[in-house]
N, C-alpha and C positions, 0 to 999 in steps of 0.2 A: 574390283566389284564383280560379283557373280552374275549370271545371266539366267533368267527364267523365262520359259516361253508358255504362254497360256493359250491353248488351242480349244475354241469353243464353238458350238453350233448344234445343228441337228434338231431334234424335235423341242420345239419351244416350252412345252409343258413341264420340263425339267429345269426352266429358268436358267439357261447357260449364262446369260450376260450377268443377271442379278447374283447368282451363287458365286461365280468366279470374282465378281467385284468385291465380295466380302474379304477375299483372300489377298488380293493384290496389294492393299496397304500393308498387310502382314508381311508379305515377302519384301516389299520395299524397305520396312523398318529393319528387316534382317540382312540388308545390304545387297539386294538384288535389284539388277536393272531388268525390268519387266517388259517384254514384247507381247502384245496380244494379236491373234490372228483368228479370223473367223472361219477358217477351214483348214484342212491338212495339207493343203498344197505347199506350205512352207517346209514340209518333211523332206521335200525333194531337193532343198537347196542344201547341198553338202557343205559349203563353206560356212553358211549360218549355223547349221545344226552342229558342226564341230566346235562352236563357241558356246553351246548352251549346256548349262549345268543341271537344269531341272526342267522338265516339262509337265505342266499340269493340264491335263485334258478333260474337257466336259463337252462331249460331242456324241449325241445319242442317235442311234438308228441312222446312220449315214453310210457313206461308201468311202473307200480309200483306193487310189490307183496304184499300180505295181510299183512305180518309182517312188511314190510317196511313201508306201510301206517299207520299201528297202531302205529309204533314208532314216525313217523312224527306227528300224530294226538296228542298223549300223550305228546310230548315235548311242543308243542304249548299250549295245555290245561294247562300244568304246568307253563308256562310263557315265553317260547322261542318265539322270534319274527320271523315272516315269510314274506319276501318281494321279489319282483321281478318286470320284466317288460315283457310286449308284451307276445308271445306265451311261454316264458320260465316259466311263471307261470299261465297264462289264457288258455293255451292250452297244458298242461304237459301230463296229464294222462287221456285219454278219457275212459279208461277201468274202471274208478272208480267214481261212482257217489257220494261216501262219499268225495272224495277230491273235486269235485265240489262244493258240499254243503258247505265245509269249507272255500273254496276260494271266493265263492259267485259270480262268473262270469265266463263263458265259451265262448271262441271265437267261433263264428258261421260262419262268412265269413269277407272278406275284399273286397267288391264290387270294381271293378277296372274301367278301362277306356272303352270307346266305343268299343266293340268288332272288329269293323272295323279298329281300331287303334292299335290292339294288335299285337306283334311280338313275342310272346312266351317266354319272359323274366320276370324276377321278377318286373320290372319296369311297367309292364303291370297293376300292382295293386297299383302303386304309384299315388294317387291322392291328389290334393290341399284340405285341410280341416282346420278347426278351432277347437281348444280346448278351451272350454268356461268355465270359473271358475263359481262355484255355489256360492251361498251366503255363504254357510259353508266354501267353498274353499278360499274365500277372507279373511277369518280370521283365518283359520287353520295354525298351525305352519309349515306344510309341503309345503304349497302353498301361504302363506301370502306374499304379495307384488308383486306377479307374475300376470300379466294381461292375458287375452286371447291372444292366440298366434297361428301362422299359421304353418302348417308343410306340406310338399309333400312327402308322404309316405303311408304306408298301414293305412287304417282307419278302426278300428276293430268295427265290429257290434257284440256285446256281449249280450248273454243271462244271465240274472241276477235277482236278488230279493231285496226286500225292506230292508233287514237287512243291507245292505251296507251303509256307511257314504260316500256319493259322493262328491268328491272335485271339479270335473270337468267332463263335458261331451262333446260329439261330436255328430253331428247330420248328418245323411245320407240324402242327398237330393234325389229328385225324377227326373229321368233322362229318356229320352225317350226310352231307350233300358232296362229299369229295370222292373221287374214284380211286384213291389210295387207301391201303389198309393198314399201314403202319407209319409211325413217325419219320419224318426226313430231316436230317440235319445238314445244313449247308454252311459254308464259310461265310462270315460276315465282314471280317477284317482279315487280310493277309499280306504277307510280303513274299518277294520272289527275286531271286538273282538270275540276271541274263546277261551273260558275258560279264564285263566289269560294271554294268549297270544294276540298280536296285529299283524295284517296282512296289509300289504301295497301293492297296485297294481297299476301300470300304464300300460296302453295298448299301449303307444308309445315305440319304442325301436326296430325297426326291425333289425338294423344293427348299426356298429359303427358310421355311419354318423349321424343317428337320435340320438344316445345316446350323441354325442358330441354337439347337439344343446344345447345352454346354459340353456335354460328354462327347457329341459328334464333332462339334467345332475344335474342340481341344485335341481330338484325336487326328483330325485332318491337318491341323497346324503342325503337329509333332511329326505326321507321316510325310509332309512336304519336305521339311527340314531332314528328316531321316533318309528319304530317297536321294536327295541331291548330291551331286558329285562331291 
């Protein structure tokens, strides 16, 4: 039996418990023994981490200690898969540049609606946008057969590098109230190799409603299995 570790926590607005609970039965049905932890402290347990085939992390705007990060890095280098969505992986540990380098993308912003229309709720940041498949994405096993699709949710502007294998992108438009003067394209789905390990990131997934979008859920399910040892 394979072993999966779910590490969740951080900002409650991303519904870390509710969203991860959607995928635990899926992993169990694919032969994984699933362990759930509510903090990254488990990453410092070298013996346990050496037995993990897949880490699914949903832990937003939190912090990680040096020993925990070292344990996470070493597990991935040794072949443990690392996968997640939205801020649970792309905005987890702002205090660690080593984590950002390994993951390959850091949340910068999610530009929202016209300020004149904002009401002070999360929905202020929900805008219609398109997830566009790249040529690689059209043939990759995670996204093959999935066409470009529309979402109305947070559209992540991501700081990233060219080591990512980008499966899909999303483009921030220029609107009258924005300070930028040309369109900005960010990766929305990517994979990345780190040592013997594989990483999978999708920036969609703000809450349960987005996770349950058929395209998003299918991509996450495939990404989890793809990343696993």
